[in-house]
N, C-alpha and C positions, 0 to 999 in steps of 0.2 A: 663891673670889676670881676676879673677872673681870680680864682683861688690859686695861690702858690702851693704846689704839692711837693716841693723839693724835700720836705721832711719825711716823706713816705719812701718806702723801698721802690726801686725803679719799676718793677712789674706792676705795682699797685697804682702808680701815677696816672697812666692813661685810663684805667678803670674808674678812678675817682673823678677825673676830669670829665669823662664821657657821662658818668652817672649824674654828676652835678648839672651838666648841660641838658640831659634828658629830663631830669626832674624840673628844671627851670622851664623847659618847653612844655611839659605836661601841665604845669601850673598856669602857664600863659595860654593853654589850649592852642598851641602853635604846632600843627601837624607836620609842617615842613621841617622845622627845627627838631621835633621829636624823631622824625624819620632819620635825619642826619645823625643825631646823637646815638640813637639805638643801633644804627648801622655800624657805628664805631664800636659800640659795646659788643655787638654780635660778632665782630671780626677778631675780638681779643680771645685769649685763652679761656675756654668755657669753664674749666674747673676753677680757675682763680676768680673769674668774674662771678660765677655762681656762689662761691664761698663768701666773697665780700658782700654781694647783694643779699644773700640769704642771712648772713650774720647781721647786717644792717636792719633787715625786716624783723628778725627775731628780737633784737635790742629794742626796737620801737614798740613791738608788741609787749615786751616785758615792762617797758616804761609805762605803757597805757594800762597794764593789768598787773600791778605789783603783787596782788594777792593770788595770782595764778590765772591761767587762761583755760577756760572750759569750752565746750563745743558751741555754746550759745555765743560766746565772745568771738570765736573764729567765724561763725556764720555771720555775725554782725559786721565784722571787718570785711568779709567777702562781699556782702550785699552793698555796704557803703562804697567800697572801692569800685565795684562794677557799675553801680548806678551813677556815681559821680563821673566816672570816665566815659560811660556810654552816652552821656548827654552830648558830648562834643566829639567823641571817638567811637562811632557806632560799631567798629570792628572789635571792640573789647570782648574777650572770650572768658566767661566765668571759669571754665575748666583750666585755663592757663593760670589765672589768679589763684585758684584753689591749689594747683600744682606748686606754685611758688610758696604759698602759705604752708603747705604740708612739708615741702622741702626745708623751709626755714626753721620749722619746728622739729625736724628730724623724724617725722612720721611718714615719710614718703616711701612707698614700696616701689622702688625703681624698676624691679623686674616685671611688675604687673602693669606699670603705667606706660602709656605712650608718651614719649618725651617730646614736648613741643620744640619747634625749631628755634635756633639761637635768636633770630630776629624777633620772634614772638615772645620769647622769654625776656629779652632785653626791654622791649616795649612795655610789656605788662608789669615788669619789675619797676620801671619808671612810674607808671600809673599808680601802682600800689604804694610805692615810696612817697609819691606826692600826696596821696590821701593820708597816709600815716603821719607824715611830717606836718601837715597843715601848713601854717605860715612859717614854721621854724626852718632855719637853713639846713641844707643837707650835709654840709662839711663836718659839723661836730659828730654826727652819727657815723659817718664814713670813717672818721679818725678813730672813734671809739671801737668800731668794728675791726679795724685793722690792728688796733692795740690788743684787742681780745684775741684775735687770730695769732698775733705774734706771741702773746703770753701762752696761749695753748700749745703752740708749736715748740716753744722753749721748754715747756714742762712735759712734753711727751717723749 
């Protein structure tokens, strides 16, 4: 069953749909479907895609660590995400996952970092989200991320 994203703003709909497809493919260890979904994500506006995916990752990290996130917790998420993905997706790059984690937490020094290509960012974001979500559906966290983004933009 596909999610009906009509309740979202038009620019967010393809991001939410492609993200859901990518996370589903990552969970199923379906490389072909993951490639297709992440190609769609990589072709979308990188600023909007990054904001939505980064906010989703941050919300999941905050849910998993309600008392705060320290360096050990980030290292644990990085290790778990890379190890679980590398079992079936050997091209998993820990540096890209770390880049995504740092970006989602707002601690990325974008001037000093080599920015990974959009396809690598999309693929690794799907792998990271799949690990952070576990068996939970992606739709609620994407909806929450978009609500938070909208709330922040209205208050700025």
